PASEBA-1860 file (N, C-alpha, C; in nm, 3 decimals):
! residues 189
1> MASTEAAA> 3.557/3.685/5.024/3.662/3.612/5.045/3.762/3.544/4.950 ~ 3.633/3.509/4.838/3.696/3.490/4.735/3.797/3.581/4.666 ~ 3.731/3.685/4.644/3.810/3.784/4.594/3.919/3.786/4.619 ~ 3.941/3.808/4.785/4.070/3.814/4.851/4.157/3.739/4.852 ~ 4.128/3.576/4.852/4.219/3.494/4.836/4.254/3.476/4.647 ~ 4.162/3.503/4.569/4.243/3.531/4.403/4.363/3.652/4.389 ~ 4.328/3.741/4.494/4.395/3.893/4.500/4.543/3.795/4.529 ~ 4.501/3.735/4.675/4.633/3.662/4.764/4.694/3.606/4.627
9> AAPPEADV> 4.629/3.514/4.550/4.722/3.396/4.441/4.807/3.507/4.319 ~ 4.734/3.606/4.314/4.822/3.668/4.157/4.930/3.704/4.208 ~ 5.024/3.695/4.118/5.161/3.779/4.161/5.142/3.916/4.145 ~ 5.249/4.005/4.221/5.251/4.126/4.256/5.286/4.209/4.168 ~ 5.350/4.155/4.020/5.348/4.229/3.921/5.172/4.252/3.860 ~ 5.158/4.137/3.840/5.005/4.145/3.793/4.926/4.302/3.846 ~ 4.945/4.291/4.003/4.859/4.375/4.070/4.906/4.507/4.019 ~ 5.085/4.550/4.010/5.105/4.661/3.971/5.034/4.685/3.816
17> AEEFVVKA> 5.080/4.614/3.734/4.989/4.631/3.615/4.881/4.665/3.583 ~ 4.770/4.599/3.648/4.654/4.600/3.639/4.672/4.757/3.677 ~ 4.682/4.790/3.836/4.669/4.926/3.869/4.709/5.020/3.805 ~ 4.827/5.010/3.725/4.853/5.138/3.640/4.754/5.152/3.528 ~ 4.730/4.987/3.485/4.659/5.015/3.333/4.464/5.091/3.370 ~ 4.441/5.050/3.495/4.298/5.133/3.569/4.309/5.257/3.549 ~ 4.424/5.278/3.620/4.449/5.463/3.616/4.455/5.502/3.476 ~ 4.553/5.476/3.394/4.626/5.534/3.265/4.521/5.563/3.199
25> SPKHHRKG> 4.472/5.453/3.161/4.341/5.430/3.051/4.217/5.348/3.132 ~ 4.112/5.423/3.174/4.030/5.352/3.206/3.898/5.304/3.093 ~ 3.928/5.354/2.985/3.830/5.288/2.862/3.871/5.173/2.862 ~ 3.964/5.115/2.914/3.995/4.986/2.834/3.936/4.887/2.925 ~ 3.894/4.937/2.997/3.799/4.829/3.090/3.657/4.876/3.096 ~ 3.592/4.851/2.952/3.465/4.855/2.953/3.421/4.714/2.921 ~ 3.339/4.722/2.906/3.288/4.584/2.893/3.269/4.571/2.727 ~ 3.371/4.483/2.730/3.404/4.427/2.574/3.559/4.482/2.564
33> ATEHQRLQ> 3.636/4.558/2.639/3.788/4.549/2.590/3.850/4.408/2.599 ~ 3.912/4.388/2.500/4.004/4.285/2.479/4.113/4.276/2.590 ~ 4.169/4.135/2.637/4.304/4.182/2.719/4.398/4.177/2.661 ~ 4.443/4.237/2.523/4.524/4.287/2.435/4.501/4.441/2.514 ~ 4.389/4.513/2.497/4.336/4.677/2.546/4.427/4.692/2.671 ~ 4.361/4.607/2.738/4.377/4.613/2.876/4.515/4.574/2.938 ~ 4.623/4.481/2.865/4.763/4.506/2.862/4.849/4.622/2.819 ~ 4.796/4.700/2.717/4.886/4.823/2.645/4.923/4.926/2.752
41> DPPYDFSF> 5.042/4.948/2.745/5.084/5.071/2.797/5.056/5.220/2.718 ~ 5.105/5.308/2.789/5.049/5.458/2.714/5.155/5.474/2.571 ~ 5.056/5.523/2.516/5.178/5.594/2.425/5.300/5.650/2.435 ~ 5.399/5.638/2.340/5.529/5.699/2.408/5.520/5.829/2.372 ~ 5.516/5.938/2.440/5.443/6.080/2.395/5.557/6.185/2.418 ~ 5.579/6.213/2.304/5.715/6.351/2.292/5.614/6.485/2.226 ~ 5.543/6.469/2.237/5.448/6.590/2.252/5.475/6.759/2.301 ~ 5.496/6.848/2.261/5.565/6.980/2.277/5.672/6.949/2.345
49> KEISTLEE> 5.808/6.896/2.300/5.907/6.855/2.267/6.000/6.990/2.209 ~ 5.939/7.082/2.148/6.013/7.148/2.075/6.110/7.054/1.955 ~ 6.089/6.936/1.896/6.171/6.891/1.837/6.162/6.947/1.658 ~ 6.249/6.929/1.593/6.231/6.951/1.487/6.249/6.777/1.340 ~ 6.338/6.719/1.475/6.380/6.571/1.343/6.307/6.453/1.448 ~ 6.280/6.380/1.390/6.270/6.261/1.421/6.353/6.203/1.502 ~ 6.468/6.198/1.469/6.543/6.134/1.568/6.592/6.181/1.663 ~ 6.590/6.316/1.699/6.559/6.353/1.841/6.482/6.294/1.950
57> VLTEEPNG> 6.377/6.207/1.900/6.318/6.161/2.038/6.431/6.030/2.097 ~ 6.488/6.007/2.024/6.602/5.934/2.096/6.685/5.930/2.188 ~ 6.688/6.102/2.203/6.804/6.158/2.315/6.713/6.245/2.396 ~ 6.589/6.240/2.374/6.444/6.325/2.454/6.348/6.232/2.565 ~ 6.338/6.219/2.681/6.249/6.180/2.803/6.115/6.209/2.748 ~ 6.058/6.085/2.689/5.886/6.105/2.696/5.834/6.198/2.795 ~ 5.745/6.207/2.760/5.631/6.319/2.880/5.544/6.177/2.928 ~ 5.514/6.208/3.081/5.493/6.085/3.171/5.560/6.055/3.225
65> KKRPSKER> 5.490/5.966/3.376/5.581/5.910/3.512/5.635/5.809/3.483 ~ 5.576/5.742/3.354/5.627/5.585/3.315/5.681/5.572/3.221 ~ 5.752/5.544/3.171/5.814/5.514/3.011/5.778/5.344/3.006 ~ 5.654/5.386/2.871/5.625/5.273/2.807/5.743/5.171/2.775 ~ 5.680/5.053/2.767/5.778/4.951/2.785/5.792/4.886/2.605 ~ 5.897/4.852/2.567/5.903/4.839/2.399/5.793/4.706/2.362 ~ 5.747/4.658/2.463/5.681/4.533/2.403/5.540/4.556/2.449 ~ 5.506/4.640/2.505/5.363/4.685/2.519/5.313/4.805/2.455
73> CTGLLLGN> 5.377/4.897/2.408/5.303/5.005/2.380/5.278/4.982/2.257 ~ 5.158/5.029/2.187/5.149/5.052/2.083/5.120/5.198/1.932 ~ 5.165/5.292/2.070/5.168/5.440/1.975/5.241/5.534/1.974 ~ 5.276/5.644/1.924/5.395/5.744/1.910/5.300/5.853/1.890 ~ 5.349/5.976/2.022/5.238/6.109/1.993/5.379/6.224/1.945 ~ 5.375/6.289/1.878/5.472/6.350/1.817/5.395/6.502/1.823 ~ 5.270/6.545/1.835/5.252/6.668/1.782/5.269/6.788/1.808 ~ 5.282/6.925/1.823/5.294/6.958/1.886/5.431/7.044/1.829
81> NSITTLTS> 5.553/7.007/1.754/5.652/7.005/1.722/5.678/7.106/1.608 ~ 5.793/7.080/1.533/5.841/7.143/1.387/5.921/7.069/1.339 ~ 5.828/6.888/1.305/5.885/6.816/1.255/5.878/6.831/1.094 ~ 5.934/6.821/0.968/5.928/6.870/0.845/5.894/6.729/0.784 ~ 5.966/6.579/0.819/5.918/6.447/0.747/5.945/6.321/0.838 ~ 5.898/6.254/0.809/5.884/6.090/0.900/5.963/5.997/0.859 ~ 6.008/6.024/0.765/6.124/5.885/0.713/6.191/5.863/0.801 ~ 6.243/5.925/0.883/6.350/5.784/0.964/6.297/5.710/1.058
89> LPKVLPEL> 6.098/5.697/1.023/6.015/5.619/1.128/6.112/5.501/1.184 ~ 6.140/5.399/1.045/6.210/5.280/1.023/6.348/5.266/1.114 ~ 6.387/5.373/1.088/6.568/5.435/1.221/6.524/5.421/1.327 ~ 6.383/5.514/1.389/6.344/5.545/1.536/6.281/5.444/1.607 ~ 6.185/5.364/1.529/6.061/5.309/1.606/6.151/5.165/1.654 ~ 6.238/5.100/1.604/6.272/4.983/1.633/6.359/5.058/1.797 ~ 6.356/5.155/1.810/6.452/5.205/1.937/6.355/5.214/2.046 ~ 6.254/5.216/2.029/6.121/5.254/2.086/6.025/5.086/2.089
97> LQDPVEQL> 5.975/5.043/2.009/5.922/4.937/1.972/5.985/4.817/1.978 ~ 5.935/4.677/2.016/6.017/4.588/2.005/5.973/4.510/1.844 ~ 5.828/4.559/1.805/5.801/4.469/1.713/5.734/4.611/1.601 ~ 5.797/4.696/1.550/5.732/4.828/1.540/5.617/4.801/1.438 ~ 5.642/4.711/1.350/5.552/4.648/1.171/5.416/4.673/1.266 ~ 5.424/4.560/1.331/5.313/4.508/1.425/5.252/4.591/1.542 ~ 5.333/4.646/1.577/5.287/4.718/1.722/5.249/4.855/1.693 ~ 5.289/4.898/1.578/5.204/5.037/1.576/5.072/5.071/1.520
105> QWLDASHN> 4.993/5.147/1.651/4.860/5.129/1.583/4.834/5.320/1.615 ~ 4.937/5.345/1.642/4.825/5.484/1.699/4.956/5.565/1.655 ~ 4.970/5.686/1.591/5.077/5.781/1.505/4.972/5.896/1.533 ~ 5.067/6.023/1.610/4.977/6.187/1.617/5.113/6.229/1.597 ~ 5.110/6.289/1.467/5.234/6.371/1.383/5.118/6.525/1.368 ~ 5.039/6.544/1.481/4.949/6.688/1.435/5.008/6.801/1.491 ~ 5.015/6.906/1.424/5.094/7.043/1.459/5.205/6.980/1.433 ~ 5.283/6.987/1.284/5.415/6.930/1.290/5.419/7.061/1.147
113> QLDKVEQV> 5.518/7.017/1.082/5.531/7.078/0.975/5.539/6.983/0.810 ~ 5.433/6.871/0.854/5.486/6.804/0.708/5.372/6.841/0.606 ~ 5.446/6.845/0.460/5.355/6.884/0.344/5.345/6.804/0.296 ~ 5.375/6.627/0.322/5.319/6.539/0.211/5.282/6.443/0.297 ~ 5.184/6.351/0.295/5.196/6.212/0.364/5.322/6.071/0.295 ~ 5.392/6.083/0.351/5.487/5.976/0.342/5.446/5.838/0.343 ~ 5.496/5.783/0.215/5.532/5.625/0.181/5.545/5.570/0.330 ~ 5.667/5.643/0.436/5.679/5.535/0.468/5.594/5.546/0.575
121> IMEYPNIS> 5.514/5.579/0.620/5.325/5.535/0.727/5.286/5.382/0.641 ~ 5.308/5.399/0.537/5.218/5.327/0.475/5.285/5.135/0.532 ~ 5.380/5.134/0.559/5.519/5.073/0.596/5.455/4.956/0.720 ~ 5.351/5.096/0.806/5.293/5.037/0.896/5.165/4.985/0.918 ~ 5.129/4.888/0.829/4.981/4.868/0.866/4.889/4.799/0.921 ~ 4.884/4.833/1.115/4.848/4.873/1.194/4.792/4.958/1.261 ~ 4.850/5.071/1.174/4.770/5.207/1.213/4.633/5.198/1.204 ~ 4.580/5.218/1.316/4.453/5.224/1.304/4.376/5.386/1.330
129> VLYLHGNN> 4.527/5.425/1.395/4.420/5.616/1.447/4.583/5.681/1.396 ~ 4.548/5.768/1.282/4.672/5.872/1.264/4.624/6.002/1.263 ~ 4.683/6.101/1.351/4.637/6.234/1.313/4.728/6.297/1.238 ~ 4.689/6.333/1.155/4.770/6.460/1.076/4.735/6.604/1.100 ~ 4.649/6.680/1.134/4.612/6.781/1.146/4.689/6.881/1.193 ~ 4.639/7.017/1.130/4.757/7.112/1.137/4.855/7.102/1.084 ~ 4.902/7.048/0.975/5.029/7.042/0.881/5.017/7.115/0.761 ~ 5.072/7.112/0.711/5.085/7.167/0.533/5.044/7.071/0.412
137> IQTLKEVN> 4.992/6.973/0.460/4.926/6.869/0.340/4.818/6.979/0.268 ~ 4.875/6.962/0.115/4.833/7.057/0.003/4.723/6.987/-0.084 ~ 4.733/6.832/-0.124/4.678/6.792/-0.262/4.575/6.651/-0.172 ~ 4.471/6.618/-0.220/4.415/6.463/-0.208/4.508/6.397/-0.251 ~ 4.546/6.424/-0.352/4.659/6.279/-0.421/4.748/6.198/-0.294 ~ 4.785/6.324/-0.202/4.855/6.276/-0.044/4.787/6.217/0.033 ~ 4.702/6.248/0.021/4.555/6.209/0.137/4.527/6.069/0.090 ~ 4.465/6.014/-0.041/4.453/5.908/-0.073/4.559/5.804/-0.023
145> KLAQLPNL> 4.651/5.851/-0.088/4.750/5.727/-0.017/4.738/5.693/0.067 ~ 4.685/5.697/0.200/4.590/5.668/0.334/4.542/5.562/0.258 ~ 4.454/5.505/0.162/4.416/5.397/0.127/4.464/5.265/0.153 ~ 4.606/5.286/0.159/4.675/5.171/0.170/4.658/5.101/0.299 ~ 4.637/5.190/0.385/4.654/5.116/0.505/4.532/5.046/0.563 ~ 4.518/4.929/0.588/4.422/4.851/0.617/4.359/4.866/0.720 ~ 4.375/4.867/0.802/4.338/4.907/0.981/4.265/5.051/1.030 ~ 4.279/5.120/0.923/4.305/5.281/0.938/4.124/5.312/0.990
153> KRLSLHGN> 4.112/5.374/1.143/3.977/5.353/1.121/3.919/5.519/1.174 ~ 4.058/5.597/1.231/4.027/5.701/1.242/4.140/5.838/1.224 ~ 4.097/5.898/1.114/4.206/5.997/1.055/4.191/6.140/1.069 ~ 4.269/6.233/1.119/4.229/6.360/1.107/4.290/6.459/1.027 ~ 4.275/6.538/0.960/4.320/6.622/0.853/4.291/6.755/0.863 ~ 4.195/6.793/0.941/4.156/6.930/0.923/4.261/7.014/0.969 ~ 4.258/7.165/0.898/4.415/7.233/0.925/4.507/7.206/0.873 ~ 4.481/7.161/0.687/4.571/7.124/0.640/4.519/7.223/0.504
161> PVEERARK> 4.593/7.242/0.382/4.521/7.309/0.322/4.445/7.296/0.218 ~ 4.489/7.133/0.248/4.406/7.024/0.154/4.231/7.058/0.161 ~ 4.219/7.047/0.306/4.081/7.093/0.340/4.011/7.201/0.318 ~ 4.089/7.343/0.275/4.026/7.410/0.177/3.990/7.388/0.031 ~ 4.138/7.323/-0.019/4.094/7.273/-0.148/3.985/7.201/-0.174 ~ 3.946/7.087/-0.092/3.854/7.003/-0.136/3.724/7.057/-0.088 ~ 3.689/7.179/-0.007/3.583/7.251/0.004/3.567/7.276/-0.165 ~ 3.654/7.366/-0.227/3.638/7.445/-0.349/3.610/7.390/-0.487
169> EPRKKGEG> 3.703/7.260/-0.446/3.694/7.176/-0.586/3.504/7.124/-0.569 ~ 3.479/7.104/-0.745/3.357/7.123/-0.777/3.309/6.974/-0.781 ~ 3.186/6.917/-0.770/3.165/6.792/-0.749/3.172/6.717/-0.872 ~ 3.178/6.609/-0.837/3.133/6.505/-0.969/3.002/6.507/-0.929 ~ 2.934/6.473/-1.077/2.810/6.403/-1.090/2.736/6.330/-1.010 ~ 2.710/6.308/-0.926/2.623/6.197/-0.836/2.702/6.206/-0.704 ~ 2.741/6.268/-0.660/2.785/6.304/-0.539/2.663/6.434/-0.482 ~ 2.652/6.345/-0.336/2.531/6.376/-0.243/2.557/6.521/-0.262
177> GENRTLKA> 2.481/6.600/-0.157/2.435/6.697/-0.121/2.528/6.730/0.047 ~ 2.630/6.660/0.018/2.753/6.645/0.176/2.782/6.765/0.212 ~ 2.877/6.797/0.335/2.936/6.924/0.369/3.021/6.959/0.250 ~ 3.094/7.002/0.172/3.220/6.986/0.106/3.325/7.001/0.221 ~ 3.377/6.874/0.294/3.445/6.888/0.359/3.510/6.751/0.340 ~ 3.670/6.744/0.383/3.754/6.618/0.333/3.661/6.505/0.402 ~ 3.589/6.534/0.478/3.561/6.407/0.536/3.429/6.311/0.473 ~ 3.385/6.391/0.399/3.254/6.391/0.289/3.335/6.322/0.200
185> RWELG> 3.401/6.367/0.170/3.510/6.343/0.015/3.592/6.227/0.051 ~ 3.665/6.171/0.162/3.744/6.066/0.180/3.702/6.027/0.283 ~ 3.602/5.913/0.235/3.570/5.843/0.404/3.659/5.700/0.437 ~ 3.683/5.666/0.564/3.737/5.540/0.610/3.661/5.401/0.587 ~ 3.681/5.354/0.525/3.633/5.218/0.532/3.566/5.147/0.664
END
């Protein structure tokens, strides 16, 4: 009975939002999830849209049934397109997120045509998940730029030429017998 009374006292918007979060992201309802995690909208998803410039997301409808809100969205999915540069992020993100510098936590630019890690990514210090796999990033020097992202926890770079180069580079004295993979050479704190 007490739960019925509590549900009746809650505003209808809360029921809709809670129902959406439960259906869209059950992982956020695990024990220990923060209130912030429970209130996030799903990311803007422009994957598989055949876009070649970042500006095109402004004229495309994102995938999914519900358009994320500018206030609660924290991610942008751009995977499996033909994007060659991310330099327009500062122009595009304010159209999608209320406060892009603070909000952007998840950026998926996998399976595009990026050949370097652009400095513009470092303008978003709260990025904790960054997917750049399946691009054309060539050198560890490019990858090392990402050390400037203080909150980066997950990084995906497989399928880039840098992965093969990292395997072939001779080890420095004192390096252990880890796999010669990018993961072993560049670890996230």
